[in-house]
DSSP file (Angstrom, degrees, kcal/mol; ACC not computed):
  #  RESIDUE AA STRUCTURE BP1 BP2  ACC     N-H-->O    O-->H-N    N-H-->O    O-->H-N    TCO  KAPPA ALPHA  PHI   PSI    X-CA   Y-CA   Z-CA
    1    1 A M              0   0    0      0, 0.0     2,-0.3     0, 0.0     0, 0.0   0.000 360.0 360.0 360.0 134.9    0.0    0.0   -0.1
    2    2 A E        -     0   0    0      1,-0.1     2,-0.4     0, 0.0     0, 0.0  -0.603 360.0-125.3 -86.1 134.9    1.4    3.3   -1.1
    3    3 A R        -     0   0    0     -2,-0.3     2,-0.2     1,-0.0    -1,-0.1  -0.640  23.0-134.0 -78.3 127.3    1.7    6.1    1.5
    4    4 A R        -     0   0    0     -2,-0.4     2,-0.3     1,-0.0    -1,-0.0  -0.615  15.7-134.2 -81.6 142.6    0.0    9.4    0.4
    5    5 A R        -     0   0    0     -2,-0.2    -1,-0.0     1,-0.1     0, 0.0  -0.712  22.9-112.0 -92.9 142.9    2.0   12.5    0.9
    6    6 A K        -     0   0    0     -2,-0.3     2,-0.1     1,-0.1    -1,-0.1  -0.477  34.4-111.5 -72.2 146.9    0.3   15.5    2.4
    7    7 A P  S    S+     0   0    0      0, 0.0     2,-0.3     0, 0.0    -1,-0.1  -0.389  77.2  56.8 -75.3 156.4   -0.2   18.4    0.1
    8    8 A G  S    S-     0   0    0     -2,-0.1     0, 0.0     2,-0.0     0, 0.0  -0.801  94.9 -10.8 122.2-166.5    1.8   21.6    0.8
    9    9 A R  S    S-     0   0    0     -2,-0.3     2,-0.1     1,-0.1    -3,-0.1  -0.418  71.5-110.9 -69.6 141.2    5.5   22.4    1.2
   10   10 A P        -     0   0    0      0, 0.0     2,-0.3     0, 0.0    -1,-0.1  -0.409  38.8 -99.4 -71.7 152.2    7.9   19.6    1.4
   11   11 A R        +     0   0    0      1,-0.1     3,-0.1    -2,-0.1     0, 0.0  -0.496  35.4 179.7 -71.1 129.7    9.6   19.0    4.7
   12   12 A T        +     0   0    0     -2,-0.3     2,-0.3     1,-0.2    -1,-0.1   0.450  68.7  41.8-109.3  -2.3   13.1   20.4    4.9
   13   13 A S        -     0   0    0      2,-0.2    -1,-0.2     1,-0.1     7,-0.1  -0.997  69.0-136.2-142.3 148.2   13.8   19.4    8.5
   14   14 A A  S    S+     0   0    0     -2,-0.3     2,-0.2    -3,-0.1    -1,-0.1   0.662  82.4  91.4 -74.9 -16.2   13.1   16.3   10.5
   15   15 A A  S    S-     0   0    0      1,-0.1    -2,-0.2     2,-0.1    -3,-0.1  -0.518  83.2-112.5 -78.5 149.7   11.9   18.4   13.4
   16   16 A D     >  -     0   0    0     -2,-0.2     4,-2.2     1,-0.1     3,-0.2  -0.234  35.2 -99.5 -73.3 168.7    8.3   19.3   13.8
   17   17 A R  H  > S+     0   0    0      1,-0.2     4,-2.2     2,-0.2     5,-0.2   0.876 123.1  53.4 -61.5 -40.7    7.2   23.0   13.4
   18   18 A A  H  > S+     0   0    0      1,-0.2     4,-2.0     2,-0.2    -1,-0.2   0.884 110.4  47.4 -64.0 -37.9    7.1   23.6   17.1
   19   19 A E  H  > S+     0   0    0     -3,-0.2     4,-2.5     2,-0.2    -2,-0.2   0.889 110.1  53.6 -67.6 -41.4   10.7   22.3   17.5
   20   20 A Q  H  X S+     0   0    0     -4,-2.2     4,-2.3     1,-0.2    -2,-0.2   0.919 109.1  47.6 -61.8 -42.6   11.8   24.4   14.7
   21   21 A L  H  X S+     0   0    0     -4,-2.2     4,-2.3     2,-0.2    -1,-0.2   0.918 110.6  52.2 -61.9 -42.8   10.4   27.6   16.3
   22   22 A R  H  X S+     0   0    0     -4,-2.0     4,-2.2     1,-0.2    -2,-0.2   0.930 109.9  48.4 -56.4 -47.8   12.0   26.7   19.6
   23   23 A Q  H  X S+     0   0    0     -4,-2.5     4,-2.0     1,-0.2    -1,-0.2   0.893 111.4  50.5 -62.9 -38.8   15.4   26.3   17.9
   24   24 A A  H  X S+     0   0    0     -4,-2.3     4,-2.3     1,-0.2    -1,-0.2   0.883 108.4  51.6 -66.5 -37.1   15.0   29.6   16.1
   25   25 A K  H  X S+     0   0    0     -4,-2.3     4,-2.4     2,-0.2    -2,-0.2   0.874 109.8  50.5 -68.4 -38.0   14.0   31.4   19.3
   26   26 A R  H  X S+     0   0    0     -4,-2.2     4,-2.3     2,-0.2    -2,-0.2   0.929 110.4  48.7 -68.0 -42.1   17.2   30.0   21.0
   27   27 A R  H  X S+     0   0    0     -4,-2.0     4,-2.4     2,-0.2    -2,-0.2   0.899 111.6  49.8 -62.0 -43.2   19.4   31.2   18.1
   28   28 A Q  H  X S+     0   0    0     -4,-2.3     4,-2.4     2,-0.2    -2,-0.2   0.919 110.7  50.2 -63.2 -44.4   17.8   34.7   18.3
   29   29 A R  H  X S+     0   0    0     -4,-2.4     4,-1.3     1,-0.2    -2,-0.2   0.929 111.4  48.2 -59.6 -46.5   18.4   34.8   22.1
   30   30 A A  H  X S+     0   0    0     -4,-2.3     4,-0.5     1,-0.2    -1,-0.2   0.898 111.1  51.0 -62.6 -38.2   22.1   33.9   21.6
   31   31 A A  H >< S+     0   0    0     -4,-2.4     3,-1.3     1,-0.2     6,-0.3   0.924 105.0  56.5 -64.3 -42.2   22.5   36.5   18.9
   32   32 A R  H 3< S+     0   0    0     -4,-2.4    -1,-0.2     1,-0.3     6,-0.2   0.795 100.8  58.7 -62.5 -30.1   21.0   39.2   21.1
   33   33 A R  H 3< S+     0   0    0     -4,-1.3    -1,-0.3    -5,-0.2    -2,-0.2   0.671  82.5 100.0 -75.6 -15.6   23.7   38.5   23.7
   34   34 A E  S XX S-     0   0    0     -3,-1.3     3,-0.9    -4,-0.5     4,-0.9  -0.567  73.0-140.8 -68.2 132.0   26.4   39.3   21.3
   35   35 A P  H 3> S+     0   0    0      0, 0.0     4,-1.1     0, 0.0    -1,-0.1   0.821 100.5  55.7 -66.8 -30.9   27.7   42.8   21.9
   36   36 A R  H 3> S+     0   0    0      1,-0.2     4,-2.2     2,-0.2     5,-0.2   0.666  94.9  69.2 -72.2 -17.2   28.0   43.4   18.1
   37   37 A F  H <> S+     0   0    0     -3,-0.9     4,-2.9    -6,-0.3     5,-0.2   0.939  99.0  46.1 -67.8 -50.9   24.4   42.5   17.5
   38   38 A A  H  X S+     0   0    0     -4,-0.9     4,-2.8    -6,-0.2     5,-0.2   0.937 114.6  48.0 -58.0 -46.9   23.0   45.6   19.3
   39   39 A A  H  X S+     0   0    0     -4,-1.1     4,-2.3     1,-0.2    -1,-0.2   0.915 113.0  47.0 -63.6 -39.5   25.5   47.9   17.5
   40   40 A A  H  X S+     0   0    0     -4,-2.2     4,-1.9     2,-0.2    -2,-0.2   0.873 113.1  49.4 -71.0 -34.6   24.8   46.4   14.1
   41   41 A L  H  X S+     0   0    0     -4,-2.9     4,-2.6     2,-0.2     5,-0.2   0.879 110.7  50.8 -66.0 -40.2   21.0   46.6   14.7
   42   42 A G  H  X S+     0   0    0     -4,-2.8     4,-2.4    -5,-0.2    -2,-0.2   0.939 110.4  49.0 -58.8 -46.9   21.3   50.2   15.8
   43   43 A A  H  X S+     0   0    0     -4,-2.3     4,-1.5    -5,-0.2    -2,-0.2   0.897 112.2  49.0 -62.4 -40.7   23.3   51.1   12.7
   44   44 A F  H  X S+     0   0    0     -4,-1.9     4,-2.1     2,-0.2     3,-0.2   0.937 111.4  47.3 -64.9 -47.0   20.8   49.4   10.5
   45   45 A L  H  X S+     0   0    0     -4,-2.6     4,-2.6     1,-0.2    -2,-0.2   0.867 108.8  55.3 -60.5 -37.0   17.8   51.1   12.1
   46   46 A D  H  < S+     0   0    0     -4,-2.4    -1,-0.2     1,-0.2    -2,-0.2   0.873 115.0  40.6 -66.2 -35.5   19.6   54.5   11.9
   47   47 A E  H  < S+     0   0    0     -4,-1.5    -2,-0.2    -3,-0.2    -1,-0.2   0.810 121.3  42.2 -78.8 -31.2   20.0   54.0    8.2
   48   48 A S  H  < S+     0   0    0     -4,-2.1    24,-3.1    -5,-0.1    25,-0.3   0.799 114.0  31.5 -91.0 -34.7   16.6   52.4    7.6
   49   49 A V  E  <  -A   71   0A   0     -4,-2.6     2,-0.4    22,-0.3    -1,-0.1  -0.886  60.5-145.8-128.5 159.8   14.1   54.5    9.5
   50   50 A V  E     -A   70   0A   0     20,-3.0    20,-2.0    -2,-0.3     2,-0.9  -0.981  18.5-129.2-125.9 135.3   13.6   58.0   10.7
   51   51 A D  E >>  -A   69   0A   0     -2,-0.4     3,-1.7    18,-0.2     4,-0.5  -0.736  16.9-160.0 -83.3 108.7   12.0   59.2   13.9
   52   52 A V  G >4 S+     0   0    0     16,-2.8     3,-1.2    -2,-0.9     7,-0.3   0.870  88.5  56.5 -53.2 -41.2    9.4   61.8   12.8
   53   53 A R  G 34 S+     0   0    0     15,-0.5    -1,-0.3     1,-0.3    16,-0.1   0.625  97.7  62.1 -72.0 -13.8    9.3   63.4   16.2
   54   54 A A  G <4 S+     0   0    0     -3,-1.7    -1,-0.3     1,-0.2    -2,-0.2   0.608  98.8  60.4 -88.7 -12.9   13.1   64.1   16.3
   55   55 A W    <X  -     0   0    0     -3,-1.2     4,-2.7    -4,-0.5     5,-0.2  -0.934  66.6-158.8-123.4 109.3   13.0   66.5   13.2
   56   56 A P  H  > S+     0   0    0      0, 0.0     4,-1.7     0, 0.0     5,-0.2   0.882  91.4  46.3 -56.4 -48.6   10.9   69.6   13.4
   57   57 A A  H  > S+     0   0    0      1,-0.2     4,-2.2     2,-0.2     5,-0.2   0.904 116.4  47.0 -61.3 -43.1   10.5   70.3    9.6
   58   58 A L  H  > S+     0   0    0      1,-0.2     4,-2.0     2,-0.2    -1,-0.2   0.873 107.9  54.8 -66.0 -37.5    9.6   66.6    9.0
   59   59 A R  H  < S+     0   0    0     -4,-2.7    -1,-0.2    -7,-0.3    -2,-0.2   0.857 109.9  47.7 -66.8 -31.1    7.2   66.5   11.9
   60   60 A E  H >< S+     0   0    0     -4,-1.7     3,-1.2    -5,-0.2    -2,-0.2   0.927 113.0  48.7 -74.4 -43.5    5.4   69.6   10.3
   61   61 A L  H 3< S+     0   0    0     -4,-2.2     3,-0.3     1,-0.3    -2,-0.2   0.824 114.0  46.8 -62.8 -33.1    5.4   67.8    6.9
   62   62 A A  T >< S+     0   0    0     -4,-2.0     3,-1.9     1,-0.2    -1,-0.3  -0.056  71.3 129.5-103.5  32.1    4.0   64.6    8.5
   63   63 A W  T <  S+     0   0    0     -3,-1.2    -1,-0.2     1,-0.3    -2,-0.1   0.740  72.1  50.7 -58.5 -25.5    1.3   66.2   10.5
   64   64 A N  T 3  S+     0   0    0     -3,-0.3     2,-0.4    -4,-0.1    -1,-0.3   0.312  92.2  93.0 -99.9   7.4   -1.3   63.8    9.2
   65   65 A R    <   -     0   0    0     -3,-1.9    -3,-0.0     1,-0.1     0, 0.0  -0.821  53.8-163.3-103.0 138.7    0.6   60.6   10.0
   66   66 A K        +     0   0    0     -2,-0.4     2,-0.2     2,-0.0    -1,-0.1   0.702  61.3  98.8 -95.9 -17.5    0.2   58.7   13.2
   67   67 A D        -     0   0    0      1,-0.1    -2,-0.1   -15,-0.0   -15,-0.1  -0.462  56.2-159.1 -69.4 136.3    3.4   56.7   12.9
   68   68 A R  S    S+     0   0    0     -2,-0.2   -16,-2.8     1,-0.1   -15,-0.5   0.858  81.2  48.2 -81.3 -34.5    6.4   57.8   14.9
   69   69 A W  E     +A   51   0A   0    -18,-0.2   -18,-0.2   -17,-0.1    -1,-0.1  -0.878  67.0 176.9-107.2 133.9    8.9   55.9   12.7
   70   70 A I  E     -A   50   0A   0    -20,-2.0   -20,-3.0    -2,-0.4     5,-0.1  -0.971  40.8 -89.2-133.1 152.3    8.8   56.0    8.9
   71   71 A P  E  >  -A   49   0A   0      0, 0.0     4,-2.0     0, 0.0   -22,-0.3  -0.268  37.1-122.2 -58.1 147.9   11.2   54.3    6.3
   72   72 A A  H  > S+     0   0    0    -24,-3.1     4,-2.4     1,-0.2     5,-0.2   0.904 112.2  52.9 -63.3 -41.7   14.2   56.6    5.4
   73   73 A Q  H  > S+     0   0    0    -25,-0.3     4,-2.2     1,-0.2    -1,-0.2   0.896 108.0  50.1 -62.7 -38.1   13.2   56.6    1.7
   74   74 A E  H  > S+     0   0    0      2,-0.2     4,-2.1     1,-0.2    -1,-0.2   0.861 107.1  55.2 -67.6 -34.5    9.7   57.6    2.5
   75   75 A A  H  X S+     0   0    0     -4,-2.0     4,-2.5     2,-0.2    -2,-0.2   0.932 108.7  48.1 -62.0 -43.7   11.0   60.5    4.6
   76   76 A L  H  X S+     0   0    0     -4,-2.4     4,-2.7     1,-0.2    -2,-0.2   0.938 110.0  51.1 -59.3 -48.5   13.0   61.7    1.7
   77   77 A A  H  X S+     0   0    0     -4,-2.2     4,-2.6     2,-0.2    -1,-0.2   0.864 109.6  51.3 -55.8 -38.9   10.0   61.4   -0.6
   78   78 A L  H  X S+     0   0    0     -4,-2.1     4,-1.5     2,-0.2    -1,-0.2   0.925 111.6  47.0 -68.4 -44.3    7.9   63.5    1.9
   79   79 A Y  H  < S+     0   0    0     -4,-2.5     4,-0.3     2,-0.2    -2,-0.2   0.927 114.6  48.0 -59.1 -45.4   10.7   66.2    2.0
   80   80 A E  H >< S+     0   0    0     -4,-2.7     3,-1.0     1,-0.2     4,-0.2   0.936 112.2  46.7 -63.5 -46.3   10.9   66.2   -1.8
   81   81 A R  H 3< S+     0   0    0     -4,-2.6    -1,-0.2     1,-0.2    -2,-0.2   0.780 124.6  31.4 -67.3 -26.0    7.2   66.5   -2.3
   82   82 A N  T >< S+     0   0    0     -4,-1.5     3,-2.0    -5,-0.2     4,-0.3   0.078  75.8 122.7-120.6  25.9    6.7   69.2    0.2
   83   83 A W  G X   +     0   0    0     -3,-1.0     3,-1.6     1,-0.3    -1,-0.1   0.796  66.1  68.9 -62.1 -26.3    9.9   71.1    0.1
   84   84 A R  G 3  S+     0   0    0      1,-0.3    -1,-0.3    -4,-0.2    -2,-0.1   0.689  98.4  53.3 -61.4 -20.2    8.1   74.4   -0.8
   85   85 A F  G <  S+     0   0    0     -3,-2.0     2,-0.4     2,-0.1    -1,-0.3   0.484  87.0  98.9 -93.6  -6.6    6.7   74.3    2.8
   86   86 A V    <   -     0   0    0     -3,-1.6     2,-1.0    -4,-0.3     3,-0.1  -0.710  67.3-143.9 -88.5 130.1   10.1   74.0    4.5
   87   87 A D    >   -     0   0    0     -2,-0.4     3,-1.2     1,-0.2     4,-0.5  -0.814  11.7-165.2 -92.2 100.2   11.6   77.2    5.8
   88   88 A E  G >  S+     0   0    0     -2,-1.0     3,-0.6     1,-0.3    -1,-0.2   0.759  83.4  61.8 -63.9 -25.0   15.2   76.7    5.1
   89   89 A R  G 3  S+     0   0    0      1,-0.2    -1,-0.3    -3,-0.1    -2,-0.0   0.818 109.2  42.1 -68.0 -29.5   16.3   79.5    7.4
   90   90 A R  G <  S+     0   0    0     -3,-1.2    -1,-0.2     2,-0.1     2,-0.2   0.407  85.9 125.1 -94.4   1.3   14.7   77.7   10.4
   91   91 A L    <   -     0   0    0     -3,-0.6    -3,-0.0    -4,-0.5    -5,-0.0  -0.430  65.2-123.4 -63.3 125.4   16.1   74.4    9.3
   92   92 A D     >  -     0   0    0     -2,-0.2     4,-2.6     1,-0.1     3,-0.3  -0.466  16.3-126.4 -66.1 137.0   18.1   72.8   12.1
   93   93 A P  H  > S+     0   0    0      0, 0.0     4,-1.8     0, 0.0    -1,-0.1   0.854 110.8  53.5 -57.0 -31.9   21.7   72.0   11.0
   94   94 A A  H  > S+     0   0    0      2,-0.2     4,-2.0     1,-0.2     5,-0.1   0.879 109.1  48.0 -64.1 -39.3   21.3   68.4   12.1
   95   95 A E  H  > S+     0   0    0     -3,-0.3     4,-2.2     2,-0.2    -1,-0.2   0.834 109.3  53.7 -74.4 -33.9   18.1   68.1   10.1
   96   96 A A  H  X S+     0   0    0     -4,-2.6     4,-2.0     2,-0.2    -2,-0.2   0.881 107.9  50.2 -65.4 -35.1   19.9   69.6    7.1
   97   97 A K  H  X S+     0   0    0     -4,-1.8     4,-2.7    -5,-0.2    -2,-0.2   0.913 109.3  52.1 -65.5 -42.4   22.6   67.0    7.5
   98   98 A L  H  X S+     0   0    0     -4,-2.0     4,-2.7     1,-0.2    -2,-0.2   0.924 108.5  50.5 -58.9 -44.1   19.9   64.2    7.6
   99   99 A I  H  X S+     0   0    0     -4,-2.2     4,-2.9     1,-0.2    -1,-0.2   0.925 110.6  49.5 -63.2 -45.6   18.4   65.5    4.4
  100  100 A E  H  X S+     0   0    0     -4,-2.0     4,-2.5     2,-0.2    -1,-0.2   0.902 110.4  50.5 -56.3 -44.0   21.8   65.5    2.7
  101  101 A Q  H  X S+     0   0    0     -4,-2.7     4,-2.6     1,-0.2    -2,-0.2   0.903 111.1  48.2 -63.2 -40.6   22.4   62.0    3.9
  102  102 A L  H  X S+     0   0    0     -4,-2.7     4,-2.7     2,-0.2     6,-0.3   0.920 111.2  50.5 -65.4 -43.6   19.1   60.9    2.6
  103  103 A K  H  X>S+     0   0    0     -4,-2.9     4,-1.2     1,-0.2     5,-0.7   0.903 112.3  47.5 -59.1 -39.3   19.7   62.6   -0.8
  104  104 A T  H  <5S+     0   0    0     -4,-2.5    -2,-0.2    -5,-0.2    -1,-0.2   0.925 118.0  41.1 -62.6 -46.4   23.1   60.9   -1.0
  105  105 A R  H  <5S+     0   0    0     -4,-2.6    -2,-0.2     1,-0.2    -1,-0.2   0.873 127.6  27.9 -75.5 -36.5   21.8   57.5   -0.1
  106  106 A Y  H  <5S-     0   0    0     -4,-2.7    -1,-0.2    -5,-0.2    -2,-0.2   0.336 103.7-117.3-111.8   3.1   18.5   57.4   -2.1
  107  107 A G  T  <5 -     0   0    0     -4,-1.2     2,-0.2    -5,-0.3    -3,-0.2   0.841  41.8-178.4  70.4  35.8   19.5   59.8   -5.0
  108  108 A G      < +     0   0    0     -5,-0.7    -1,-0.2    -6,-0.3    -2,-0.0  -0.468  15.1 168.6 -72.7 137.8   17.0   62.6   -4.3
  109  109 A G        +     0   0    0     -2,-0.2    -1,-0.1     1,-0.0    -2,-0.0   0.404  58.7  82.3-122.4  -7.4   17.1   65.4   -6.9
  110  110 A A  S    S+     0   0    0      2,-0.1   -27,-0.1     0, 0.0    -2,-0.1   0.571  77.1  77.2 -81.8  -7.6   14.0   67.3   -6.1
  111  111 A I  S    S-     0   0    0    -12,-0.1     3,-0.1   -28,-0.0   -31,-0.1  -0.897  79.5-134.3-103.6 126.5   15.5   69.3   -3.2
  112  112 A P        -     0   0    0      0, 0.0     3,-0.1     0, 0.0    -2,-0.1  -0.326  34.4 -83.7 -76.8 162.7   17.7   72.2   -4.2
  113  113 A E    >   -     0   0    0      1,-0.1     3,-1.8     2,-0.1     2,-0.1  -0.247  59.5 -85.0 -60.6 151.5   21.1   72.7   -2.5
  114  114 A R  T 3  S+     0   0    0      1,-0.3    -1,-0.1    -3,-0.1     3,-0.1  -0.346 114.2  18.0 -66.4 137.7   21.1   74.6    0.7
  115  115 A G  T 3  S+     0   0    0      1,-0.3     2,-0.4    -3,-0.1    -1,-0.3   0.352  87.2 132.0  84.1  -5.9   21.1   78.4    0.2
  116  116 A V    <   -     0   0    0     -3,-1.8    -1,-0.3     1,-0.1     2,-0.1  -0.662  61.9-118.5 -79.8 126.9   20.0   78.3   -3.4
  117  117 A Q        -     0   0    0     -2,-0.4    -1,-0.1    -3,-0.1    -3,-0.0  -0.404  23.1-121.5 -67.0 138.1   17.1   80.7   -3.9
  118  118 A R              0   0    0     -2,-0.1    -1,-0.1     1,-0.1   -34,-0.0  -0.538 360.0 360.0 -75.2 144.8   13.7   79.3   -5.0
  119  119 A P              0   0    0      0, 0.0    -1,-0.1     0, 0.0    -2,-0.1   0.484 360.0 360.0 -63.8 360.0   12.2   80.6   -8.2
């Protein structure tokens, strides 16, 4: 008598699903104990997401959003779409640096260089 196989994905491990999850959690806990993990995660998050509340001009542009953290590429798109509403004279130097970093990383071209007069 031939054994019927269950439909779905083929098994890639001899362990059942619950055991696979336990093993994955153990590996995650071990990784979190590594000192380099926290530093690497922090660097990744600094490059990948932006805290809307930390940047005054971005906070004004994102007034209708409820999320505190947005993807960095989305933050640049928000700056580019609404640049006409940003008062460059009141722009914090740290926020100007953030915008330059975002432009460099994601290739934004819709924001003029700092100090260039608007038409």
